[in-house]
C-alpha positions as CSV (number, residue, x, y, z in Angstrom):
1,M,-4.3,-121.8,118.5
2,Y,-5.7,-124.6,116.4
3,H,-3.3,-126.7,114.3
4,S,-4.3,-127.9,110.9
5,N,-4.4,-131.5,109.6
6,K,-0.6,-131.4,109.3
7,V,-0.4,-132.2,113.0
8,Y,-1.2,-135.9,113.3
9,T,-2.6,-137.6,116.3
10,M,-0.6,-140.2,118.3
11,E,-1.4,-143.7,119.5
12,I,-2.3,-143.6,123.2
13,V,-1.2,-146.8,125.0
14,K,-0.9,-145.7,128.6
15,G,-2.1,-143.1,131.1
16,G,-0.2,-139.8,131.5
17,E,-0.1,-136.2,130.5
18,Y,-0.7,-135.1,126.9
19,L,-1.4,-132.0,124.7
20,T,-4.2,-131.4,122.3
21,R,-4.2,-129.7,118.9
22,N,-5.1,-126.4,120.6
23,G,-2.4,-126.7,123.3
24,T,-4.7,-127.8,126.1
25,R,-3.3,-130.2,128.7
26,V,-5.1,-133.6,129.1
27,S,-4.6,-136.1,131.9
28,V,-5.3,-139.7,130.6
29,H,-6.6,-141.8,133.5
30,D,-7.5,-145.1,131.8
31,V,-6.7,-146.9,128.6
32,N,-8.8,-150.1,127.9
33,G,-8.2,-152.2,124.9
34,G,-10.7,-153.8,122.6
35,G,-13.1,-151.0,121.7
36,S,-13.6,-147.7,120.0
37,F,-13.4,-145.0,122.6
38,T,-11.1,-146.7,125.1
39,V,-9.0,-143.7,126.2
40,K,-10.5,-141.8,129.2
41,G,-9.3,-138.6,130.7
42,S,-9.8,-135.0,131.8
43,V,-9.1,-131.8,129.9
44,W,-7.5,-129.1,132.1
45,K,-9.4,-125.8,132.5
46,M,-9.2,-122.7,134.6
47,Y,-11.2,-123.1,137.8
48,R,-11.0,-120.7,140.7
49,G,-7.9,-119.0,139.4
50,K,-5.8,-122.1,138.6
51,Y,-5.7,-124.8,135.9
52,V,-7.0,-128.2,137.1
53,P,-8.4,-131.3,135.3
54,R,-12.1,-130.6,134.9
55,T,-13.9,-131.9,131.8
56,F,-14.1,-135.7,131.3
57,N,-13.7,-136.9,127.7
58,V,-13.1,-140.2,125.9
59,W,-10.9,-140.6,122.8
60,L,-10.2,-143.2,120.2
61,P,-6.9,-145.1,120.8
62,N,-5.3,-143.0,118.0
63,G,-5.9,-139.8,120.0
64,K,-8.9,-138.6,118.0
65,L,-11.9,-137.1,119.8
66,L,-14.2,-137.5,116.8
67,T,-14.3,-140.4,114.4
68,T,-15.0,-138.4,111.2
69,S,-13.2,-135.1,111.6
70,D,-10.4,-133.3,113.3
71,S,-11.1,-131.6,116.7
72,P,-9.2,-129.0,118.7
73,L,-9.1,-131.6,121.5
74,D,-7.4,-134.4,119.4
75,I,-4.3,-135.6,121.4
76,V,-1.2,-134.9,119.4
77,S,1.8,-135.0,121.8
78,V,3.1,-135.8,125.2
79,Y,3.0,-133.0,127.7
80,Q,6.4,-131.7,128.8
81,S,6.3,-129.9,132.1
């Protein structure tokens, strides 16, 4: 499920659990100020029968994965367990 441009990204200021446009869970481990791709974290994927943080990515502070276009992995909300 990919959300259109009507779902805006959010400013990431601290580590925690978030959701992407396509509903994937993200664990943000580190947020460093002063640069472009300062948000570092892992995307959760199925591994050996359960979901775990697997793929390492970096995001812009505004939650975008790519600078020029929308991505299914743009961070759009806080994860609610």
